FIRO-253718 format. One record per residue (C-alpha): residue in three letters; x, y, z. Coordinates in nm, 3 decimals, always signed. Layout:
// residues N
 residuo       u       v       w
     Ala       X       Y       Z
...
//
This chain:
// residues 140
 residuo       u       v       w
     Met  -0.254  +1.881  +0.459
     Phe  -0.218  +1.533  +0.303
     Ala  -0.055  +1.434  -0.021
     Lys  -0.307  +1.394  -0.299
     Pro  -0.372  +1.047  -0.437
     Thr  -0.264  +0.937  -0.777
     Thr  -0.524  +0.809  -1.018
     Gly  -0.684  +0.509  -0.853
     Gly  -0.615  +0.162  -0.979
     Asn  -0.252  +0.217  -1.076
     Phe  -0.024  -0.084  -1.074
     Phe  +0.209  -0.103  -0.775
     Lys  +0.557  -0.164  -0.912
     Pro  +0.783  -0.305  -0.638
     Ala  +1.103  -0.207  -0.823
     Asp  +1.000  +0.160  -0.791
     His  +0.981  +0.131  -0.412
     Met  +1.303  -0.044  -0.311
     Asn  +1.441  +0.267  -0.137
     Asp  +1.122  +0.384  +0.036
     Leu  +1.150  +0.419  +0.413
     Gly  +0.801  +0.286  +0.479
     Ile  +0.490  +0.177  +0.292
     Leu  +0.154  +0.176  +0.464
     Ile  -0.051  -0.087  +0.284
     Glu  -0.422  -0.146  +0.338
     Pro  -0.524  -0.451  +0.134
     Lys  -0.894  -0.447  +0.047
     Lys  -0.922  -0.779  -0.136
     Val  -0.747  -1.038  -0.345
     Leu  -0.903  -1.112  -0.681
     Lys  -0.842  -1.477  -0.766
     Asp  -0.760  -1.616  -1.110
     Gln  -0.766  -1.292  -1.308
     Ala  -0.704  -1.318  -1.683
     His  -0.350  -1.217  -1.777
     Val  -0.153  -1.203  -2.101
     Tyr  +0.227  -1.179  -2.097
     Glu  +0.430  -1.201  -2.418
     Gly  +0.131  -1.357  -2.593
     Ile  +0.080  -1.626  -2.332
     His  -0.266  -1.635  -2.174
     Ser  -0.288  -1.736  -1.808
     Thr  -0.445  -1.633  -1.480
     Arg  -0.301  -1.473  -1.169
     Asp  -0.419  -1.337  -0.838
     Val  -0.430  -0.957  -0.798
     Gly  -0.424  -0.771  -0.468
     Ile  -0.617  -0.444  -0.441
     Ala  -0.492  -0.205  -0.174
     Asp  -0.465  +0.158  -0.073
     Ile  -0.097  +0.244  -0.036
     Ala  +0.074  +0.542  +0.128
     Val  +0.446  +0.578  +0.062
     Phe  +0.695  +0.746  +0.295
     Arg  +0.987  +0.787  +0.055
     Asn  +1.232  +0.998  +0.251
     Ser  +1.319  +1.159  +0.583
     Ala  +1.106  +1.465  +0.507
     Asp  +0.800  +1.241  +0.470
     Val  +0.880  +1.081  +0.805
     Glu  +0.944  +1.416  +0.979
     Thr  +0.614  +1.562  +0.858
     Ala  +0.417  +1.235  +0.887
     Thr  +0.298  +1.301  +0.531
     Pro  +0.342  +1.041  +0.260
     Ser  +0.474  +1.174  -0.069
     Leu  +0.264  +0.928  -0.268
     Ile  -0.081  +0.780  -0.210
     Ile  -0.224  +0.522  -0.445
     Glu  -0.589  +0.432  -0.401
     Asn  -0.701  +0.089  -0.523
     Ala  -0.351  -0.004  -0.634
     Gln  -0.323  -0.330  -0.822
     Ile  -0.054  -0.555  -0.679
     Thr  +0.030  -0.821  -0.935
     Asn  +0.362  -0.953  -0.803
     Gln  +0.264  -1.305  -0.701
     Val  +0.496  -1.328  -0.401
     Leu  +0.360  -1.002  -0.261
     Val  -0.002  -1.108  -0.324
     Ala  +0.062  -1.445  -0.158
     Asp  +0.211  -1.264  +0.144
     Ile  -0.105  -1.053  +0.178
     Glu  -0.309  -1.371  +0.199
     Arg  -0.064  -1.566  +0.414
     Asn  -0.039  -1.281  +0.667
     Asp  -0.418  -1.232  +0.664
     Trp  -0.380  -0.860  +0.586
     Val  -0.704  -0.807  +0.391
     Gly  -0.905  -0.551  +0.585
     Lys  -0.606  -0.462  +0.803
     Val  -0.316  -0.218  +0.788
     Ala  +0.049  -0.314  +0.753
     Leu  +0.366  -0.105  +0.755
     Val  +0.635  -0.256  +0.535
     Val  +0.928  -0.193  +0.305
     Ile  +0.996  -0.374  -0.021
     Arg  +1.321  -0.565  -0.054
     Lys  +1.457  -0.824  -0.290
     Ala  +1.534  -1.178  -0.179
     Gly  +1.711  -1.339  -0.470
     Arg  +1.489  -1.263  -0.769
     Ala  +1.170  -1.213  -0.565
     Tyr  +1.033  -0.896  -0.408
     Val  +0.929  -0.941  -0.046
     Tyr  +0.779  -0.738  +0.237
     Arg  +1.004  -0.663  +0.533
     Glu  +0.970  -0.454  +0.847
     Pro  +1.088  -0.093  +0.814
     Glu  +1.411  -0.011  +0.992
     His  +1.421  +0.369  +0.961
     Pro  +1.378  +0.539  +1.298
     Gly  +1.050  +0.725  +1.329
     Val  +0.873  +0.573  +1.029
     Glu  +0.632  +0.372  +1.244
     Glu  +0.535  +0.677  +1.448
     Ala  +0.496  +0.886  +1.130
     Ala  +0.276  +0.625  +0.966
     Gln  +0.063  +0.592  +1.278
     Lys  +0.024  +0.971  +1.305
     Tyr  -0.076  +0.993  +0.937
     Tyr  -0.320  +0.702  +0.966
     Glu  -0.487  +0.835  +1.281
     Ala  -0.519  +1.187  +1.136
     Arg  -0.665  +1.048  +0.812
     Glu  -0.916  +0.832  +1.000
     Ala  -1.018  +1.125  +1.224
     Glu  -1.069  +1.345  +0.918
     Ala  -1.281  +1.075  +0.751
     Ala  -1.492  +1.036  +1.067
     Ala  -1.541  +1.413  +1.090
     Asn  -1.650  +1.423  +0.727
     Leu  -1.910  +1.152  +0.796
     Asp  -2.060  +1.373  +1.068
     Asp  -2.138  +1.631  +0.797
     Phe  -2.377  +1.395  +0.617
     Pro  -2.735  +1.342  +0.738
     Met  -2.802  +0.974  +0.806
     Asp  -3.180  +0.972  +0.748
//
């Protein structure tokens, strides 16, 4: 019923998601001061870890089924990571789109009609399925 996840831990590349209609993002944590090397320069950066479900097109919205799910995605764009912290999203769920403001990628509210309802339907169905699966396991 649901799209299958990609390999967990993939990097979330904002440039690849500029035209998506909605992105359901569930930040799990922000890892502070992670070692990073870029063009031979050693530094640190913060990295967001999140589960992400992407509604790329109208068909995804109509069926309430994301075409891409990334578990434990690594968000390394510093503006996006800072927004996760500033908005206090860790442990919560946000529905966003990615846009560019000048040279920076930023989160914005989705504008496509029906994307919020589709994301909510997907999220509730996924949570109900997870709860039902927990009932199958003995707790003692």
